[in-house]
N, CA, C and O atoms as a CHARMM CRD file, in Angstrom:
* protein
*
  292
    1    1 MET  N    104.92800  73.73100  95.23400 PROA 1      0.00000
    2    1 MET  CA   104.90400  74.90000  96.18000 PROA 1      0.00000
    3    1 MET  C    103.58300  75.63000  95.72000 PROA 1      0.00000
    4    1 MET  O    103.26100  75.78000  94.54200 PROA 1      0.00000
    5    2 ARG  N    102.87100  76.06000  96.80200 PROA 2      0.00000
    6    2 ARG  CA   101.66600  76.61700  96.71700 PROA 2      0.00000
    7    2 ARG  C    101.67400  78.19600  97.07400 PROA 2      0.00000
    8    2 ARG  O    102.55600  78.62300  97.81900 PROA 2      0.00000
    9    3 VAL  N    100.80300  78.96300  96.60300 PROA 3      0.00000
   10    3 VAL  CA   100.70800  80.31900  96.99700 PROA 3      0.00000
   11    3 VAL  C     99.69400  80.45500  97.79400 PROA 3      0.00000
   12    3 VAL  O     98.60900  80.03400  97.39300 PROA 3      0.00000
   13    4 THR  N     99.77900  81.03600  99.03900 PROA 4      0.00000
   14    4 THR  CA    98.76100  81.39800  99.93300 PROA 4      0.00000
   15    4 THR  C     97.81600  82.38900  99.58600 PROA 4      0.00000
   16    4 THR  O     98.20800  83.20600  98.75300 PROA 4      0.00000
   17    5 SER  N     96.42400  82.54700 100.11200 PROA 5      0.00000
   18    5 SER  CA    95.49800  83.48400  99.83300 PROA 5      0.00000
   19    5 SER  C     96.12900  84.83400  99.77000 PROA 5      0.00000
   20    5 SER  O     95.65300  85.72400  99.06400 PROA 5      0.00000
   21    6 LYS  N     97.26700  85.00600 100.54900 PROA 6      0.00000
   22    6 LYS  CA    97.77000  86.39900 100.77600 PROA 6      0.00000
   23    6 LYS  C     98.88800  86.59600  99.70500 PROA 6      0.00000
   24    6 LYS  O     99.62800  87.57600  99.79400 PROA 6      0.00000
   25    7 GLY  N     99.03400  85.67100  98.67600 PROA 7      0.00000
   26    7 GLY  CA   100.06700  85.77800  97.81900 PROA 7      0.00000
   27    7 GLY  C    101.53200  85.39600  98.29400 PROA 7      0.00000
   28    7 GLY  O    102.51800  85.76200  97.65400 PROA 7      0.00000
   29    8 GLN  N    101.61400  84.67900  99.38900 PROA 8      0.00000
   30    8 GLN  CA   102.83000  84.42400  99.99000 PROA 8      0.00000
   31    8 GLN  C    103.40500  82.76600  99.43600 PROA 8      0.00000
   32    8 GLN  O    102.64800  81.84200  99.13600 PROA 8      0.00000
   33    9 VAL  N    104.52700  82.73200  99.41500 PROA 9      0.00000
   34    9 VAL  CA   105.28700  81.38600  99.03800 PROA 9      0.00000
   35    9 VAL  C    106.47100  81.41500 100.07400 PROA 9      0.00000
   36    9 VAL  O    107.04500  82.43100 100.46600 PROA 9      0.00000
   37   10 THR  N    106.70900  80.24400 100.41000 PROA 10     0.00000
   38   10 THR  CA   108.16800  79.75600 101.23000 PROA 10     0.00000
   39   10 THR  C    109.05900  79.66100 100.26900 PROA 10     0.00000
   40   10 THR  O    108.79100  78.99700  99.26800 PROA 10     0.00000
   41   11 ILE  N    110.26000  80.29900 100.40400 PROA 11     0.00000
   42   11 ILE  CA   111.52100  80.14400  99.67000 PROA 11     0.00000
   43   11 ILE  C    112.24700  79.03800 100.36800 PROA 11     0.00000
   44   11 ILE  O    112.60100  79.12100 101.54500 PROA 11     0.00000
   45   12 PRO  N    112.48400  77.85400  99.49400 PROA 12     0.00000
   46   12 PRO  CA   113.09300  76.83800 100.24900 PROA 12     0.00000
   47   12 PRO  C    114.53600  77.08700 100.96200 PROA 12     0.00000
   48   12 PRO  O    115.35900  77.86000 100.47100 PROA 12     0.00000
   49   13 GLN  N    114.74000  76.45200 102.01800 PROA 13     0.00000
   50   13 GLN  CA   115.87500  76.54700 102.84900 PROA 13     0.00000
   51   13 GLN  C    117.25500  76.64700 101.93200 PROA 13     0.00000
   52   13 GLN  O    118.04100  77.59200 102.00500 PROA 13     0.00000
   53   14 ALA  N    117.38600  75.66400 101.17800 PROA 14     0.00000
   54   14 ALA  CA   118.62100  75.56900 100.27500 PROA 14     0.00000
   55   14 ALA  C    118.92000  76.82700  99.39300 PROA 14     0.00000
   56   14 ALA  O    120.02600  77.35600  99.28900 PROA 14     0.00000
   57   15 ILE  N    117.72300  77.24000  98.75200 PROA 15     0.00000
   58   15 ILE  CA   117.82200  78.37800  97.95800 PROA 15     0.00000
   59   15 ILE  C    118.11500  79.75700  98.82900 PROA 15     0.00000
   60   15 ILE  O    118.84700  80.64200  98.38400 PROA 15     0.00000
   61   16 ARG  N    117.52400  79.83400 100.00000 PROA 16     0.00000
   62   16 ARG  CA   117.73600  80.97400 100.85900 PROA 16     0.00000
   63   16 ARG  C    119.19200  81.10700 101.16900 PROA 16     0.00000
   64   16 ARG  O    119.76600  82.18800 101.04200 PROA 16     0.00000
   65   17 GLU  N    119.86400  79.89900 101.62000 PROA 17     0.00000
   66   17 GLU  CA   121.15000  79.71200 102.11000 PROA 17     0.00000
   67   17 GLU  C    122.07600  80.04800 100.86800 PROA 17     0.00000
   68   17 GLU  O    123.03500  80.79500 101.06500 PROA 17     0.00000
   69   18 ARG  N    121.84400  79.54100  99.60300 PROA 18     0.00000
   70   18 ARG  CA   122.78500  79.92700  98.53100 PROA 18     0.00000
   71   18 ARG  C    122.64800  81.24000  98.18500 PROA 18     0.00000
   72   18 ARG  O    123.66600  81.77700  97.75000 PROA 18     0.00000
   73   19 LEU  N    121.53000  81.97900  98.27600 PROA 19     0.00000
   74   19 LEU  CA   121.44200  83.45200  97.88000 PROA 19     0.00000
   75   19 LEU  C    121.84900  84.35400  99.01500 PROA 19     0.00000
   76   19 LEU  O    122.06000  85.55000  98.81000 PROA 19     0.00000
   77   20 GLY  N    121.98300  83.72200 100.39500 PROA 20     0.00000
   78   20 GLY  CA   122.16000  84.64800 101.39900 PROA 20     0.00000
   79   20 GLY  C    120.95000  85.31300 101.96200 PROA 20     0.00000
   80   20 GLY  O    121.04200  86.30500 102.68600 PROA 20     0.00000
   81   21 ILE  N    119.90000  84.80600 101.65300 PROA 21     0.00000
   82   21 ILE  CA   118.46800  85.46400 101.90500 PROA 21     0.00000
   83   21 ILE  C    118.36300  85.01100 103.46700 PROA 21     0.00000
   84   21 ILE  O    118.45800  83.84200 103.83900 PROA 21     0.00000
   85   22 THR  N    118.14000  86.19600 104.36300 PROA 22     0.00000
   86   22 THR  CA   117.87900  85.81500 105.74500 PROA 22     0.00000
   87   22 THR  C    116.61900  86.82000 106.13700 PROA 22     0.00000
   88   22 THR  O    116.13000  87.65300 105.37300 PROA 22     0.00000
   89   23 ALA  N    116.28800  86.60800 107.22700 PROA 23     0.00000
   90   23 ALA  CA   115.12100  87.49600 107.71200 PROA 23     0.00000
   91   23 ALA  C    115.29400  88.96100 107.39000 PROA 23     0.00000
   92   23 ALA  O    116.42800  89.43400 107.46500 PROA 23     0.00000
   93   24 HSD  N    114.34500  89.66700 107.06400 PROA 24     0.00000
   94   24 HSD  CA   114.45200  91.11700 106.89700 PROA 24     0.00000
   95   24 HSD  C    115.30800  91.34400 105.40800 PROA 24     0.00000
   96   24 HSD  O    115.36900  92.50000 104.98900 PROA 24     0.00000
   97   25 SER  N    115.83000  90.47400 104.77800 PROA 25     0.00000
   98   25 SER  CA   116.40500  90.66600 103.30400 PROA 25     0.00000
   99   25 SER  C    115.29600  91.12000 102.45500 PROA 25     0.00000
  100   25 SER  O    114.13300  90.74800 102.60900 PROA 25     0.00000
  101   26 GLU  N    115.73400  92.00700 101.47700 PROA 26     0.00000
  102   26 GLU  CA   114.96100  92.57700 100.42100 PROA 26     0.00000
  103   26 GLU  C    115.02800  91.88100  99.16500 PROA 26     0.00000
  104   26 GLU  O    116.14600  91.82600  98.65100 PROA 26     0.00000
  105   27 VAL  N    114.09100  91.35000  98.57600 PROA 27     0.00000
  106   27 VAL  CA   114.22700  90.68700  97.26600 PROA 27     0.00000
  107   27 VAL  C    113.30000  91.38500  96.20100 PROA 27     0.00000
  108   27 VAL  O    112.37400  92.10700  96.57200 PROA 27     0.00000
  109   28 ASP  N    113.57600  91.14800  94.83100 PROA 28     0.00000
  110   28 ASP  CA   112.76400  91.70400  93.73500 PROA 28     0.00000
  111   28 ASP  C    112.44200  90.41500  93.04900 PROA 28     0.00000
  112   28 ASP  O    113.14200  89.40200  93.03300 PROA 28     0.00000
  113   29 PHE  N    111.21800  90.61300  92.45800 PROA 29     0.00000
  114   29 PHE  CA   110.61900  89.76400  91.39900 PROA 29     0.00000
  115   29 PHE  C    110.83500  90.32600  90.03600 PROA 29     0.00000
  116   29 PHE  O    110.29800  91.41200  89.81900 PROA 29     0.00000
  117   30 ILE  N    111.55700  89.75200  89.03800 PROA 30     0.00000
  118   30 ILE  CA   111.89900  90.17300  87.77900 PROA 30     0.00000
  119   30 ILE  C    111.05300  89.35500  86.74100 PROA 30     0.00000
  120   30 ILE  O    111.18200  88.13100  86.77000 PROA 30     0.00000
  121   31 GLU  N    110.14500  89.95100  85.77100 PROA 31     0.00000
  122   31 GLU  CA   109.66800  89.13600  84.88000 PROA 31     0.00000
  123   31 GLU  C    110.56600  88.98100  83.73500 PROA 31     0.00000
  124   31 GLU  O    111.20200  89.94400  83.30500 PROA 31     0.00000
  125   32 GLU  N    110.66200  87.61500  83.13500 PROA 32     0.00000
  126   32 GLU  CA   111.33300  87.40700  81.98000 PROA 32     0.00000
  127   32 GLU  C    110.77800  86.54800  81.10200 PROA 32     0.00000
  128   32 GLU  O    111.01000  85.33900  81.11000 PROA 32     0.00000
  129   33 GLY  N    109.98600  87.14900  80.26900 PROA 33     0.00000
  130   33 GLY  CA   109.11100  86.34400  79.45700 PROA 33     0.00000
  131   33 GLY  C    107.92100  85.86100  80.11800 PROA 33     0.00000
  132   33 GLY  O    107.15700  86.64700  80.67800 PROA 33     0.00000
  133   34 ASP  N    107.68300  84.40500  80.08400 PROA 34     0.00000
  134   34 ASP  CA   106.71500  83.79600  80.83900 PROA 34     0.00000
  135   34 ASP  C    107.14300  83.07100  82.25800 PROA 34     0.00000
  136   34 ASP  O    106.56400  82.12000  82.78400 PROA 34     0.00000
  137   35 LYS  N    108.26000  83.74100  82.71800 PROA 35     0.00000
  138   35 LYS  CA   108.69600  83.26400  84.10300 PROA 35     0.00000
  139   35 LYS  C    109.04300  84.33500  84.97800 PROA 35     0.00000
  140   35 LYS  O    109.40700  85.39100  84.46100 PROA 35     0.00000
  141   36 VAL  N    108.98500  84.22600  86.31800 PROA 36     0.00000
  142   36 VAL  CA   109.33400  85.25100  87.13700 PROA 36     0.00000
  143   36 VAL  C    110.72100  84.82500  87.94100 PROA 36     0.00000
  144   36 VAL  O    110.80500  83.69600  88.42400 PROA 36     0.00000
  145   37 VAL  N    111.71800  85.70300  88.05400 PROA 37     0.00000
  146   37 VAL  CA   112.92500  85.45300  88.53900 PROA 37     0.00000
  147   37 VAL  C    113.16600  86.09900  89.92800 PROA 37     0.00000
  148   37 VAL  O    113.10000  87.32800  89.89700 PROA 37     0.00000
  149   38 LEU  N    113.44600  85.52200  91.21000 PROA 38     0.00000
  150   38 LEU  CA   113.51800  86.13800  92.49500 PROA 38     0.00000
  151   38 LEU  C    115.04800  86.29500  92.53900 PROA 38     0.00000
  152   38 LEU  O    115.86900  85.38400  92.42900 PROA 38     0.00000
  153   39 VAL  N    115.27400  87.51000  92.70500 PROA 39     0.00000
  154   39 VAL  CA   116.77600  87.98200  92.98100 PROA 39     0.00000
  155   39 VAL  C    116.74000  88.81700  94.28700 PROA 39     0.00000
  156   39 VAL  O    115.77600  89.48600  94.65800 PROA 39     0.00000
  157   40 LYS  N    118.01900  88.67500  94.98300 PROA 40     0.00000
  158   40 LYS  CA   118.16100  89.47100  96.21400 PROA 40     0.00000
  159   40 LYS  C    118.42900  90.82800  95.94800 PROA 40     0.00000
  160   40 LYS  O    119.30700  91.07200  95.12000 PROA 40     0.00000
  161   41 ARG  N    117.81600  91.78000  96.51100 PROA 41     0.00000
  162   41 ARG  CA   117.95900  93.21000  96.01500 PROA 41     0.00000
  163   41 ARG  C    119.55000  93.54400  96.10700 PROA 41     0.00000
  164   41 ARG  O    120.25200  93.08800  97.00900 PROA 41     0.00000
  165   42 GLY  N    119.97000  94.26600  95.22500 PROA 42     0.00000
  166   42 GLY  CA   121.24700  94.56700  95.04600 PROA 42     0.00000
  167   42 GLY  C    122.13800  93.65400  94.29600 PROA 42     0.00000
  168   42 GLY  O    123.31700  93.94000  94.08600 PROA 42     0.00000
  169   43 ASP  N    121.57500  92.53300  93.88100 PROA 43     0.00000
  170   43 ASP  CA   122.06400  91.33000  93.05800 PROA 43     0.00000
  171   43 ASP  C    121.36100  91.51500  91.69500 PROA 43     0.00000
  172   43 ASP  O    121.23100  90.56800  90.92000 PROA 43     0.00000
  173   44 ARG  N    120.98000  92.56800  91.46500 PROA 44     0.00000
  174   44 ARG  CA   120.26200  92.56400  90.09900 PROA 44     0.00000
  175   44 ARG  C    121.26800  92.43800  88.88700 PROA 44     0.00000
  176   44 ARG  O    122.39800  92.91400  88.77700 PROA 44     0.00000
  177   45 ARG  N    120.44400  91.56200  87.89400 PROA 45     0.00000
  178   45 ARG  CA   121.23200  91.23100  86.69600 PROA 45     0.00000
  179   45 ARG  C    121.18100  92.49400  86.02400 PROA 45     0.00000
  180   45 ARG  O    120.19700  93.20100  86.24500 PROA 45     0.00000
  181   46 PRO  N    122.21900  92.96900  85.11200 PROA 46     0.00000
  182   46 PRO  CA   122.27900  94.12900  84.14500 PROA 46     0.00000
  183   46 PRO  C    121.08000  94.02700  83.41600 PROA 46     0.00000
  184   46 PRO  O    120.59600  92.94200  83.09400 PROA 46     0.00000
  185   47 THR  N    120.51200  95.27700  83.10500 PROA 47     0.00000
  186   47 THR  CA   119.29900  95.43800  82.11700 PROA 47     0.00000
  187   47 THR  C    119.81200  95.80900  80.84300 PROA 47     0.00000
  188   47 THR  O    121.02400  95.71000  80.65200 PROA 47     0.00000
  189   48 ARG  N    119.16500  96.16400  80.07300 PROA 48     0.00000
  190   48 ARG  CA   119.55800  96.48100  78.54200 PROA 48     0.00000
  191   48 ARG  C    120.09700  98.00100  78.83500 PROA 48     0.00000
  192   48 ARG  O    120.93000  98.47500  78.06200 PROA 48     0.00000
  193   49 PHE  N    119.66500  98.70000  79.85400 PROA 49     0.00000
  194   49 PHE  CA   120.18700 100.04400  79.90200 PROA 49     0.00000
  195   49 PHE  C    121.36300 100.19900  80.78900 PROA 49     0.00000
  196   49 PHE  O    121.79900 101.31400  81.07900 PROA 49     0.00000
  197   50 HSD  N    121.87300  99.11500  81.21500 PROA 50     0.00000
  198   50 HSD  CA   123.16900  99.06000  82.37100 PROA 50     0.00000
  199   50 HSD  C    124.28400  99.83300  81.74800 PROA 50     0.00000
  200   50 HSD  O    124.93900 100.58900  82.46700 PROA 50     0.00000
  201   51 HSD  N    124.56900  99.71300  80.44700 PROA 51     0.00000
  202   51 HSD  CA   125.62500 100.23300  79.74400 PROA 51     0.00000
  203   51 HSD  C    125.57500 101.91400  79.78800 PROA 51     0.00000
  204   51 HSD  O    126.61200 102.56500  79.66600 PROA 51     0.00000
  205   52 LEU  N    124.43300 102.46800  79.95100 PROA 52     0.00000
  206   52 LEU  CA   124.26000 103.68600  80.03900 PROA 52     0.00000
  207   52 LEU  C    124.53400 104.43500  81.20400 PROA 52     0.00000
  208   52 LEU  O    124.64900 105.65800  81.11900 PROA 52     0.00000
  209   53 VAL  N    124.66300 103.78900  82.38400 PROA 53     0.00000
  210   53 VAL  CA   124.94800 104.31000  83.75300 PROA 53     0.00000
  211   53 VAL  C    126.19600 105.04000  83.79200 PROA 53     0.00000
  212   53 VAL  O    127.25200 104.46800  83.52200 PROA 53     0.00000
  213   54 GLY  N    126.15000 106.20800  84.09400 PROA 54     0.00000
  214   54 GLY  CA   127.23400 107.27500  84.21300 PROA 54     0.00000
  215   54 GLY  C    127.90300 107.62200  82.94600 PROA 54     0.00000
  216   54 GLY  O    129.12400 107.76200  82.88000 PROA 54     0.00000
  217   55 SER  N    127.02100 107.77500  81.82700 PROA 55     0.00000
  218   55 SER  CA   127.37400 107.99400  80.42900 PROA 55     0.00000
  219   55 SER  C    127.14100 109.38900  80.06800 PROA 55     0.00000
  220   55 SER  O    127.63700 109.84000  79.03600 PROA 55     0.00000
  221   56 ALA  N    126.38600 110.14100  80.88200 PROA 56     0.00000
  222   56 ALA  CA   126.14000 111.60900  80.51400 PROA 56     0.00000
  223   56 ALA  C    127.22800 112.26500  80.38300 PROA 56     0.00000
  224   56 ALA  O    128.10500 112.02800  81.21400 PROA 56     0.00000
  225   57 SER  N    127.46300 113.14100  79.45700 PROA 57     0.00000
  226   57 SER  CA   128.69500 114.02200  79.10100 PROA 57     0.00000
  227   57 SER  C    128.39300 115.56400  79.31000 PROA 57     0.00000
  228   57 SER  O    129.32700 116.36500  79.30400 PROA 57     0.00000
  229   58 VAL  N    127.06800 115.98000  79.49900 PROA 58     0.00000
  230   58 VAL  CA   126.73500 117.19400  79.94700 PROA 58     0.00000
  231   58 VAL  C    126.48700 117.47100  81.38000 PROA 58     0.00000
  232   58 VAL  O    125.59400 116.91900  82.02300 PROA 58     0.00000
  233   59 ARG  N    127.29500 118.33000  81.84500 PROA 59     0.00000
  234   59 ARG  CA   127.00900 118.79700  83.28200 PROA 59     0.00000
  235   59 ARG  C    125.93100 119.80400  83.30700 PROA 59     0.00000
  236   59 ARG  O    126.09600 120.82600  82.64100 PROA 59     0.00000
  237   60 MET  N    124.67800 119.62200  84.09800 PROA 60     0.00000
  238   60 MET  CA   123.81600 120.51300  84.17500 PROA 60     0.00000
  239   60 MET  C    123.30000 120.23900  85.63600 PROA 60     0.00000
  240   60 MET  O    123.22100 119.12700  86.15900 PROA 60     0.00000
  241   61 THR  N    122.91600 121.61500  86.28200 PROA 61     0.00000
  242   61 THR  CA   122.30100 121.42200  87.55800 PROA 61     0.00000
  243   61 THR  C    120.75400 121.00500  87.35800 PROA 61     0.00000
  244   61 THR  O    120.16800 121.20900  86.29500 PROA 61     0.00000
  245   62 THR  N    120.19900 120.44800  88.39100 PROA 62     0.00000
  246   62 THR  CA   118.67600 120.01300  88.46700 PROA 62     0.00000
  247   62 THR  C    117.91600 121.15900  87.91700 PROA 62     0.00000
  248   62 THR  O    117.06500 120.96100  87.05000 PROA 62     0.00000
  249   63 ASP  N    118.21300 122.53900  88.44200 PROA 63     0.00000
  250   63 ASP  CA   117.26500 123.58300  88.11900 PROA 63     0.00000
  251   63 ASP  C    117.47400 123.95700  86.50600 PROA 63     0.00000
  252   63 ASP  O    116.59900 124.53600  85.86200 PROA 63     0.00000
  253   64 GLU  N    118.65200 123.57900  85.99000 PROA 64     0.00000
  254   64 GLU  CA   118.95000 123.76000  84.49000 PROA 64     0.00000
  255   64 GLU  C    118.17100 122.78200  83.71200 PROA 64     0.00000
  256   64 GLU  O    117.55600 123.16400  82.71700 PROA 64     0.00000
  257   65 ILE  N    118.14900 121.57300  84.07800 PROA 65     0.00000
  258   65 ILE  CA   117.37000 120.58300  83.45700 PROA 65     0.00000
  259   65 ILE  C    115.83500 120.75300  83.61700 PROA 65     0.00000
  260   65 ILE  O    115.09000 120.29200  82.75300 PROA 65     0.00000
  261   66 MET  N    115.40600 121.32300  84.56800 PROA 66     0.00000
  262   66 MET  CA   113.91200 121.48800  84.96100 PROA 66     0.00000
  263   66 MET  C    113.48500 122.70400  83.98100 PROA 66     0.00000
  264   66 MET  O    112.38700 122.68300  83.42600 PROA 66     0.00000
  265   67 GLN  N    114.34300 123.69400  83.80400 PROA 67     0.00000
  266   67 GLN  CA   114.11100 124.87000  82.87700 PROA 67     0.00000
  267   67 GLN  C    113.93600 124.24500  81.56600 PROA 67     0.00000
  268   67 GLN  O    112.95500 124.58800  80.90700 PROA 67     0.00000
  269   68 LEU  N    114.76200 123.35900  81.08500 PROA 68     0.00000
  270   68 LEU  CA   114.73900 122.84400  79.74100 PROA 68     0.00000
  271   68 LEU  C    113.29400 122.15500  79.45700 PROA 68     0.00000
  272   68 LEU  O    112.56600 122.35600  78.48400 PROA 68     0.00000
  273   69 THR  N    113.07300 121.30200  80.54300 PROA 69     0.00000
  274   69 THR  CA   111.91000 120.27100  80.23900 PROA 69     0.00000
  275   69 THR  C    110.65700 121.25000  80.47700 PROA 69     0.00000
  276   69 THR  O    109.63600 120.90800  79.88100 PROA 69     0.00000
  277   70 ARG  N    110.58400 122.34100  81.20800 PROA 70     0.00000
  278   70 ARG  CA   109.43200 123.23100  81.22300 PROA 70     0.00000
  279   70 ARG  C    109.24100 124.09900  79.99300 PROA 70     0.00000
  280   70 ARG  O    108.16900 124.59900  79.65100 PROA 70     0.00000
  281   71 GLY  N    110.47200 124.22600  79.33100 PROA 71     0.00000
  282   71 GLY  CA   110.53400 125.14900  78.13700 PROA 71     0.00000
  283   71 GLY  C    110.75800 126.66700  78.64200 PROA 71     0.00000
  284   71 GLY  O    110.46900 127.64300  77.95000 PROA 71     0.00000
  285   72 GLU  N    111.31800 126.73800  79.95900 PROA 72     0.00000
  286   72 GLU  CA   111.58900 128.17200  80.32100 PROA 72     0.00000
  287   72 GLU  C    112.83700 128.69200  79.73200 PROA 72     0.00000
  288   72 GLU  O    113.65700 127.89900  79.27200 PROA 72     0.00000
  289   73 GLU  N    113.06200 130.07500  79.70900 PROA 73     0.00000
  290   73 GLU  CA   114.13000 130.63200  79.03700 PROA 73     0.00000
  291   73 GLU  C    114.95000 131.04100  80.08100 PROA 73     0.00000
  292   73 GLU  O    116.02300 131.59600  79.84400 PROA 73     0.00000
């Protein structure tokens, strides 16, 4: 497979069909060491921070958080 001068490649039909990638689908490229993985957007693999999603225990408004980060009293 070759990359065009515009940085484009054609995703083989079998892969598009298996992943459900159609015209106007959104995809991401994720670097994993010395390789790049193509994933359909929304099908991302969990990251090392995935377990932290929804784990905040302090309820604060955006304004309260901004006051803390700015050092306002």
